[in-house]
C-alpha positions in Angstrom: 84.5 126.3 52.4 82.0 123.8 51.9 79.4 122.7 54.7 81.0 119.7 55.6 84.5 121.2 55.9 83.2 123.5 58.2 81.7 120.9 60.1 84.7 119.0 60.5 86.7 121.9 61.5 84.6 122.5 64.2 84.4 119.1 65.5 86.7 118.6 68.5 88.4 115.0 68.3 89.3 113.9 71.4 92.7 111.9 71.5 92.4 108.1 70.9 91.6 106.2 74.4 90.6 109.8 76.0 87.0 108.7 76.4 88.1 105.8 78.7 90.1 108.0 80.8 87.7 110.7 81.2 85.6 109.0 84.6 88.8 108.5 86.3 90.2 112.0 85.3 86.9 113.6 86.7 87.1 111.9 89.8 90.9 112.8 90.3 89.8 116.4 89.9 86.9 116.4 92.2 88.4 114.2 95.2 92.1 115.2 94.9 92.7 118.8 92.8 89.5 120.3 94.3 90.4 119.6 97.8 93.9 120.1 97.8 92.9 123.8 95.9 90.3 124.6 98.7 93.0 123.4 101.3 95.5 126.0 99.8 93.1 128.5 99.6 92.3 128.3 103.1 95.8 128.4 104.2 96.4 131.8 102.6 92.8 133.5 103.1 92.1 132.8 106.7 91.8 134.4 109.2 92.9 137.1 106.7 95.0 136.8 103.4 98.6 136.4 103.3 101.5 133.9 104.2 101.3 134.5 107.8 100.0 130.9 108.9 103.2 129.6 107.0 105.5 132.1 108.8 103.9 130.9 112.1 104.4 127.2 111.6 108.0 127.8 110.0 109.1 130.4 112.6 107.6 129.0 116.2 109.9 126.8 117.9 106.8 125.0 119.3 105.5 123.9 116.1 109.0 123.2 114.7 109.3 120.9 117.4 106.1 119.0 116.4 107.6 118.7 112.7 110.9 117.4 114.0 108.8 114.7 116.1 106.6 113.7 113.0 109.9 113.4 110.7 111.7 111.6 113.6 108.8 109.2 114.4 108.2 108.2 110.9 112.0 107.9 110.1 112.5 105.3 113.0 109.5 103.5 112.2 110.3 103.1 108.5 113.8 101.8 109.7 112.6 99.4 112.0 109.9 98.1 109.9 112.4 97.2 107.1 114.7 95.6 109.5 111.7 93.6 111.0 109.8 93.0 107.5 112.8 92.0 105.4 113.4 88.4 107.2 109.9 87.6 107.3 109.3 88.4 103.3 112.5 86.6 102.7 111.1 83.4 104.8 107.8 83.8 102.8 109.9 83.9 99.6 111.7 80.6 99.9 109.1 78.6 102.1 106.7 75.9 100.4 103.6 77.8 98.9 101.1 76.1 101.1 102.8 76.9 104.4 103.5 80.6 102.8 100.0 80.9 102.1 99.0 80.3 105.6 101.8 82.7 106.8 100.5 85.2 104.5 96.8 84.9 105.4 97.8 85.6 108.8 99.6 88.8 108.0 96.8 89.8 105.7 94.1 89.2 108.6 96.0 91.3 111.1 95.2 94.2 108.3 91.8 93.2 108.8 91.5 94.0 112.3 90.3 97.0 113.7 93.0 99.7 114.2 91.6 101.1 117.5 91.2 97.6 118.9 94.8 96.8 118.0 96.1 99.9 119.5 94.4 99.4 122.9 95.8 96.0 123.0 99.0 97.5 122.7 98.1 99.9 125.3 97.6 96.7 127.5 100.4 95.0 126.8 103.0 98.0 127.2 101.6 99.7 130.4 103.8 99.5 133.7 101.8 96.7 135.0 101.1 94.9 131.7 101.8 91.7 130.3 105.5 92.4 129.1 106.8 94.2 132.2 105.2 91.4 134.4 107.0 88.5 132.3 110.3 90.4 132.5 110.0 90.8 136.1 109.0 87.3 136.6 111.7 86.2 134.4 114.5 88.2 136.5 115.3 90.1 133.3 114.6 93.5 135.0 113.8 94.8 138.4 111.8 97.9 137.7 109.1 98.1 134.9 110.4 99.5 131.7 108.7 102.6 130.3 107.1 101.3 127.3 104.3 103.7 126.6 103.7 107.3 126.4 107.2 107.7 125.0 108.9 107.2 121.4 109.6 103.7 122.2 105.5 102.6 122.6 104.8 105.0 119.4 107.5 102.9 117.5 106.2 99.5 118.7 102.8 100.2 118.0 103.2 101.6 114.6 105.7 99.1 113.4 103.3 96.3 114.2 100.6 98.2 112.2 102.8 99.2 109.3 104.5 95.6 108.9 102.1 94.3 106.3 102.5 97.5 103.9 106.4 96.7 103.9 106.1 92.9 103.7 103.8 92.8 100.6 105.9 94.7 98.2 109.2 93.0 99.6 107.8 89.5 98.7 107.0 90.2 95.3 110.3 91.7 94.5 112.1 88.8 96.6 110.0 86.1 94.7 111.1 87.6 91.4 114.8 87.1 92.0 116.1 84.2 90.4 117.8 81.5 93.1 120.2 80.5 90.5 121.8 84.0 90.9 122.5 83.3 94.5 123.9 80.0 93.9 126.0 81.5 91.2 127.5 83.5 93.7 128.1 80.6 96.4 129.9 78.5 93.4 132.2 81.7 92.8 133.0 81.6 96.2 131.0 84.3 97.9 130.1 83.9 101.4 126.4 84.3 102.6 127.1 87.3 103.9 128.5 88.7 100.6 125.7 87.1 98.5 123.4 88.9 100.8 124.9 92.2 100.6 126.0 92.4 97.2 123.3 90.5 95.3 120.1 90.0 97.5 120.1 93.8 99.0 120.7 95.6 95.6 118.2 93.3 93.9 115.5 93.8 96.5 116.0 97.7 96.6 112.9 98.4 94.4 110.6 96.6 96.7 112.4 98.1 100.0 111.9 101.6 98.2 108.3 101.0 97.4 107.4 99.8 100.8 109.6 102.1 102.8 108.2 104.9 100.9 104.4 103.9 101.7 105.2 103.4 105.5 107.0 106.8 105.6 104.3 108.7 104.2 101.5 106.7 106.3 103.6 107.3 109.7 103.5 111.0 108.7 100.0 111.2 108.5 99.1 109.2 111.4 96.9 110.0 114.3 95.2 107.2 116.2 98.4 105.2 117.3 100.6 108.1 118.5 97.7 110.0 120.1 97.1 106.7 122.4 100.9 105.3 122.8 102.6 108.5 123.0 103.0 111.5 125.5 102.3 115.0 124.7 106.0 115.5 124.3 105.7 113.2 121.4 103.0 114.9 119.6 102.7 114.6 115.8 101.6 116.8 113.1 98.5 115.1 112.4 97.4 115.2 116.0 98.2 118.8 116.0 96.2 119.4 112.9 93.2 117.7 114.5 93.4 120.2 117.8 93.5 123.3 115.4 90.9 122.3 113.2 88.4 120.4 116.2 89.3 122.5 119.4 90.7 125.7 118.4 88.7 126.1 114.9 92.0 127.5 113.3 91.1 126.3 109.9 93.9 128.6 108.1 96.7 127.3 110.4 95.6 123.6 110.1 95.3 123.9 106.4 98.8 125.4 106.1 100.2 122.6 108.2 98.4 119.8 106.2 99.3 121.5 102.8 103.2 121.7 104.2 102.4 117.8 104.8 101.3 117.2 101.4 104.3 119.0 99.8 106.9 117.1 101.7 105.2 113.8 100.6 105.1 114.4 97.0 108.7 115.6 97.1 109.6 112.4 98.6 107.7 110.5 96.1 109.3 112.3 93.3 112.7 111.6 95.0 112.1 108.0 95.1 110.8 107.8 91.3 113.9 109.7 90.4 116.3 107.4 92.3 114.6 104.1 91.4 114.5 105.2 87.9 117.9 106.0 87.6 119.1 102.7 89.1 116.9 101.0 86.7 118.3 102.8 83.9 121.8 101.8 85.0 121.1 98.3 85.2 120.6 98.4 89.4 124.1 98.8 89.8 
């Protein structure tokens, strides 16, 4: 065997384009894979090796209630956000471009406002002596102030307001891609506006709904500030419980186990969405 042949055999050739991906892969490993592995390692080694942290989380009724509250709030917020965002996104999709740009800018501007400031603003509006209750009482709509804070209602209102842009953005892109002639053809074929909405507009907009809904649901699962300020102790969510375990109780093992369970659920939901949306695209959107 010649020297040149041995040199070629000893040279490792990377796949085409791999060198360009190497920095991104290094960043993913350092900032995602390594922290997740460290989280998993702590969850099974502290305070002692074993699965006792997971057994405590899944077997204790108190922790089970926190998990239930977390998924309940995330589900309610996602559903309400979809219902509110859909007409707004449709309005942005059909209105003149100049006016749509102004409205779109207002929506984007709300995302740049400090989260804590917006949450405190909702605390002022929703309290028993706040603007909303005082306005309703002055108008004669109600006799007593409504309980709009320190409960599920307050958390839902505050989180829906914060999550709306994340639902509107993917919906607008999907709705703008729908050919208006499709709806006109349905009307010419005798379809009522509701039938065109239910059988054409909604199915064609499902990819945007799925993308925005998953984003809102996953972000709601891990939200901390708004539920902590607008919700009560009976509506504690998982992120707040993890913060208390680590910051106050210094229970890194239990907190890491709770965070890892939340991560696994999030990844499972993402995989489910990919499977459902992929199957729908393969079937032609039927």
